[in-house]
C-alpha positions in Angstrom: -188.5 -187.2 60.2 -186.3 -186.1 62.7 -183.8 -183.4 61.5 -179.7 -184.2 62.0 -180.4 -181.4 64.9 -182.2 -184.4 67.0 -180.2 -187.2 65.4 -177.0 -186.3 65.6 -174.0 -188.7 64.6 -170.6 -188.8 66.4 -167.8 -191.6 65.3 -166.1 -192.6 68.2 -163.5 -194.1 65.9 -162.1 -192.1 63.2 -165.3 -189.3 62.0 -167.1 -186.4 63.2 -170.7 -186.5 60.9 -171.4 -183.3 59.2 -175.0 -182.0 59.8 -177.4 -182.0 56.7 -180.9 -180.8 57.3 -183.6 -183.3 57.2 -185.0 -181.1 54.2 -182.0 -181.5 52.3 -182.1 -185.3 52.3 -185.7 -185.6 51.4 -184.9 -183.2 48.6 -182.0 -185.3 47.3 -184.0 -188.6 48.2 -182.6 -192.1 47.6 -179.9 -192.6 44.9 -181.5 -194.7 42.2 -178.3 -197.4 41.9 -179.4 -198.3 38.5 -178.9 -194.4 37.2 -175.1 -194.3 39.4 -171.9 -195.5 37.2 -170.4 -198.4 38.6 -168.1 -197.2 40.8 -164.9 -199.6 40.5 -165.9 -200.3 36.5 -167.2 -203.1 35.2 -166.2 -206.5 36.0 -164.4 -207.0 32.7 -162.6 -204.3 33.8 -161.9 -205.2 37.5 -160.9 -208.8 36.1 -158.2 -207.0 33.9 -157.2 -205.1 36.7 -156.8 -207.6 38.9 -154.9 -209.8 36.4 -152.1 -207.0 36.2 -152.1 -207.4 40.1 -151.5 -210.8 40.1 -148.5 -210.4 37.6 -147.4 -207.8 39.5 -147.4 -209.2 43.7 -146.1 -212.4 42.2 -142.7 -210.5 40.4 -142.6 -208.0 43.1 -143.5 -210.0 46.7 -142.8 -213.6 46.0 -139.0 -213.9 45.3 -138.2 -212.1 48.3 -140.7 -213.4 51.0 -139.6 -217.0 50.2 -135.7 -215.9 50.3 -136.9 -214.4 53.5 -138.8 -217.4 54.9 -135.7 -220.0 53.2 -138.2 -221.4 51.0 -136.2 -223.1 48.4 -139.5 -224.5 47.0 -143.1 -223.9 47.8 -145.4 -226.6 47.2 -149.5 -225.6 47.6 -151.6 -228.7 46.6 -155.6 -228.4 47.0 -158.7 -230.0 45.4 -161.6 -228.9 43.8 -164.1 -226.7 46.2 -161.2 -227.6 49.4 -159.0 -224.9 48.6 -156.1 -223.3 50.2 -156.8 -220.0 51.9 -154.0 -218.8 49.8 -155.4 -219.5 46.7 -157.1 -216.4 45.4 -153.9 -214.6 46.1 -152.3 -216.9 43.8 -154.9 -217.3 40.7 -156.5 -215.0 38.4 -160.0 -213.1 38.9 -161.5 -215.9 36.3 -160.6 -219.1 38.2 -163.2 -219.8 41.1 -161.9 -222.8 42.4 -159.4 -225.6 41.7 -159.2 -227.7 39.2 -160.2 -231.2 40.3 -156.5 -231.3 42.1 -154.4 -228.3 41.3 -150.5 -228.5 42.8 -149.0 -225.1 42.4 -145.0 -225.4 42.8 -142.7 -222.2 43.0 -138.9 -222.7 43.0 -136.2 -220.0 43.9 -133.4 -221.2 41.5 -131.4 -218.2 42.7 -131.3 -219.2 46.3 -128.1 -221.9 45.7 -126.1 -218.9 44.5 -127.5 -216.3 47.0 -127.9 -214.2 44.3 -130.3 -211.2 44.9 -134.2 -212.1 44.8 -135.7 -211.0 41.4 -138.4 -211.6 39.3 -136.7 -214.1 37.4 -135.8 -216.4 39.8 -139.1 -217.9 40.9 -140.6 -220.8 38.8 -144.1 -220.7 38.8 -145.4 -224.3 37.3 -149.0 -225.2 37.8 -149.5 -229.1 37.9 -153.4 -229.1 37.0 -155.3 -226.2 35.8 -154.2 -223.2 33.7 -151.8 -220.7 33.6 -153.8 -218.4 35.5 -153.4 -216.1 32.9 -150.1 -216.7 31.7 -148.5 -216.4 35.6 -147.6 -219.9 35.6 -146.1 -222.9 33.1 -149.2 -224.9 33.0 -148.3 -229.0 32.7 -150.2 -231.4 31.1 -150.2 -235.1 30.9 -147.4 -237.1 29.3 -150.5 -239.0 28.3 -152.1 -238.7 25.1 -155.8 -237.7 25.4 -157.6 -240.8 24.5 -160.5 -240.8 21.5 -161.7 -238.9 18.8 -162.1 -235.6 20.8 -158.7 -235.3 21.9 -157.3 -236.3 18.3 -153.7 -237.0 19.9 -153.6 -233.6 22.4 -151.7 -234.4 25.6 -154.4 -235.0 28.6 -155.1 -233.2 31.5 -152.7 -234.1 34.3 -155.3 -236.2 36.9 -154.7 -237.9 40.1 -151.5 -240.1 41.0 -150.3 -238.9 37.5 -149.6 -235.9 39.0 -147.8 -236.4 42.7 -145.6 -238.5 40.1 -144.9 -235.2 38.0 -144.8 -233.0 41.8 -142.1 -235.8 42.6 -140.4 -235.2 39.0 -140.4 -231.6 39.6 -138.7 -231.8 43.0 -135.8 -233.9 42.0 -134.8 -231.9 38.9 -134.4 -229.4 41.1 -133.4 -230.5 44.4 -134.4 -227.7 47.1 -133.3 -228.0 50.4 -136.4 -226.9 52.2 -140.0 -227.3 51.0 -142.4 -225.0 52.6 -146.1 -226.6 52.7 -148.8 -224.6 54.3 -149.1 -226.6 57.5 -149.2 -224.5 60.8 -150.4 -224.8 64.3 -150.3 -220.3 64.3 -151.5 -219.0 61.8 -154.9 -220.1 60.2 -154.2 -218.7 57.0 -151.1 -221.0 56.4 -152.8 -224.3 57.5 -154.5 -224.8 54.4 -153.2 -228.4 53.3 -155.6 -230.4 54.2 -154.6 -234.0 55.7 -155.5 -236.0 52.6 -153.5 -234.0 50.5 -150.5 -234.3 52.6 -150.8 -238.0 52.9 -151.1 -238.5 49.3 -148.0 -235.8 48.8 -145.9 -238.0 51.3 -146.7 -241.3 49.6 -146.0 -240.3 46.5 -142.6 -238.1 47.3 -140.9 -240.9 50.1 -139.2 -240.1 53.1 -136.1 -238.5 50.9 -138.1 -235.6 50.1 -140.7 -235.8 52.8 -137.8 -235.1 55.5 -137.2 -231.7 53.7 -140.6 -230.3 53.8 -141.1 -227.4 56.5 -144.1 -225.5 58.0 -144.5 -222.3 55.4 -145.7 -220.3 58.5 -145.4 -216.6 58.1 -144.8 -217.1 53.9 -148.2 -217.7 52.7 -149.9 -215.3 55.4 -147.2 -212.4 54.1 -147.9 -213.0 50.4 -151.6 -212.6 51.3 -150.9 -209.3 53.3 -148.9 -207.8 50.9 -150.3 -204.4 49.0 -149.1 -203.0 46.0 -149.7 -199.0 45.9 -152.6 -199.5 43.2 -154.3 -202.0 45.3 -153.7 -199.9 48.5 -155.4 -196.6 46.7 -158.1 -198.8 45.4 -158.7 -199.9 48.5 -159.0 -196.2 49.8 -161.7 -195.3 47.3 -163.5 -198.5 48.9 -163.3 -197.2 52.4 -164.3 -194.1 51.1 -167.3 -195.6 49.8 -168.0 -197.7 53.1 -167.9 -194.2 55.1 -170.3 -192.4 52.9 -172.8 -195.7 53.4 -171.9 -195.9 57.0 -172.9 -192.0 57.1 -176.4 -192.7 55.4 -177.0 -195.2 57.3 -176.6 -193.4 60.6 -178.3 -190.2 59.4 -182.0 -189.2 59.8 -183.2 -190.8 56.1 -182.8 -194.1 58.0 -183.5 -193.7 61.9 -186.7 -192.1 63.1 -185.7 -192.4 67.1 -188.3 -194.6 68.7 -189.5 -196.7 65.4 -186.4 -197.8 63.8 -184.8 -201.6 64.8 -181.2 -202.0 64.5 -182.4 -204.8 62.2 -183.6 -201.9 59.6 -180.4 -200.6 59.2 -178.6 -204.3 59.2 -181.0 -205.6 55.9 -180.4 -201.7 54.4 -176.6 -202.2 54.3 -177.0 -205.2 52.8 -179.9 -204.4 50.3 -177.6 -201.2 49.6 -174.7 -203.3 49.0 -176.6 -205.3 46.7 -178.1 -202.8 44.6 -174.4 -201.1 43.9 -173.4 -204.2 42.5 -170.9 -205.1 45.4 -170.5 -208.2 47.3 -169.9 -208.4 51.5 -168.1 -211.1 53.1 -169.7 -211.0 56.5 -173.2 -210.2 57.8 -172.9 -206.6 59.0 -174.4 -205.9 62.8 -175.6 -202.5 64.3 -176.3 -202.9 68.0 -177.1 -200.5 71.3 -175.9 -199.0 74.1 -178.1 -197.6 76.4 -177.2 -196.0 79.7 -178.2 -198.2 82.6 -180.0 -200.7 80.6 -178.4 -204.3 80.2 -177.4 -206.1 76.6 -180.2 -208.7 77.7 -182.6 -206.1 78.6 -182.2 -204.8 75.2 -182.7 -207.8 73.1 -181.3 -208.5 69.8 -183.4 -206.4 67.9 -184.2 -202.9 69.8 -185.8 -200.0 69.1 -183.3 -196.9 68.4 -184.1 -194.1 71.3 -182.4 -190.8 72.0 -179.7 -191.2 74.2 -178.3 -194.1 72.2 -174.6 -195.1 71.2 -174.9 -197.1 68.0 -172.1 -199.1 67.0 -171.9 -200.8 63.4 -169.5 -203.1 61.7 -169.6 -203.5 58.2 -167.7 -204.3 54.9 -167.7 -204.6 51.4 -165.8 -206.9 49.0 -164.5 -205.6 45.5 -162.2 -207.6 43.1 -160.9 -210.1 45.7 -160.4 -206.9 48.2 -162.3 -207.1 51.3 -163.2 -203.7 53.9 -163.8 -204.2 57.7 -165.4 -200.9 59.4 -166.7 -200.0 62.6 -168.2 -197.0 63.5 -169.9 -195.6 66.6 -172.5 -193.1 66.8 -174.5 -191.0 69.1 -178.5 -189.9 68.9 -178.9 -186.7 70.4 -181.7 -186.0 73.2 -184.7 -183.7 73.4 -182.3 -180.4 73.6 -179.3 -181.5 73.0 -177.0 -179.9 70.5 -173.6 -182.1 71.1 -172.8 -185.4 72.1 -171.8 -185.7 76.1 -168.5 -184.1 77.0 -167.9 -187.9 77.6 -168.2 -189.3 74.3 -166.4 -186.5 72.7 -163.4 -187.1 74.7 -163.7 -190.6 74.0 -163.6 -189.8 70.0 -160.5 -187.4 70.8 -158.9 -190.4 72.7 -159.9 -192.8 69.8 -158.3 -190.3 67.1 
């Protein structure tokens, strides 16, 4: 195995990897994920944490964002398996899809009086689906469930009745502006499907559709907003990503002249899986070699001394995603440090 005196790793983005001898790496051996503690707790523990985040996020961020963007009411309809991009920011961690059709309604009842935004100002109504752990008022059908199974209970809202329930909720509140997730600018705010818009518009009629406005940055900013607890958790995720990158760009994984970039890619995928984590895109590892074009290198080159390596990697935990890119340099025989130009690039990048 090539020692780290031969395979020096330098991140040109944010990081300089400290040298560790190959003997140390061999002694330590690869970590067995089956014997490792769960870095972020059990799935049940994560779900409890996410549920608390959801409540705090809707209480903390949503009232001010609705007021900032002039949305008296925000209506978010979606159908099962065609969820709006904002879905995961407004639903419980145990909810993986919309329930047939689900219409989430947010109403700022303090907007008309210009009272300061507060958690108590925003009504949260779910027309279809559950209360998402108690953060929404889940409305049921006015009809009784049919048959012996229902035993007189209210049926689930379904089909056209949902649009009529939405119309009734709007008529009760008389919002001046109804924000909908439609945009030609932001992908994350363009989640209202053509069919749902068509059905909603037909049910509400001209009076209420005339009050619809593109939500634009409202859902985008809600998705992007982070609680201090989320920031701290995300930092822990990044620390793990950096340590995994250090391992991937080390003599434990790379033997110059032998190791191909695809081996590192699939090592990352497998390592993430072994640790009980997820990822949201295929990782990539590429090579830049002085005087050699990308076409000549090909899609899966063997890593050689003098190469500059680049990776784009990420993990997913608790509906949070990391996206990290690092560069590294493989020392040539006789070199003890990266070339001055690369070190200057590191300094410039930092």
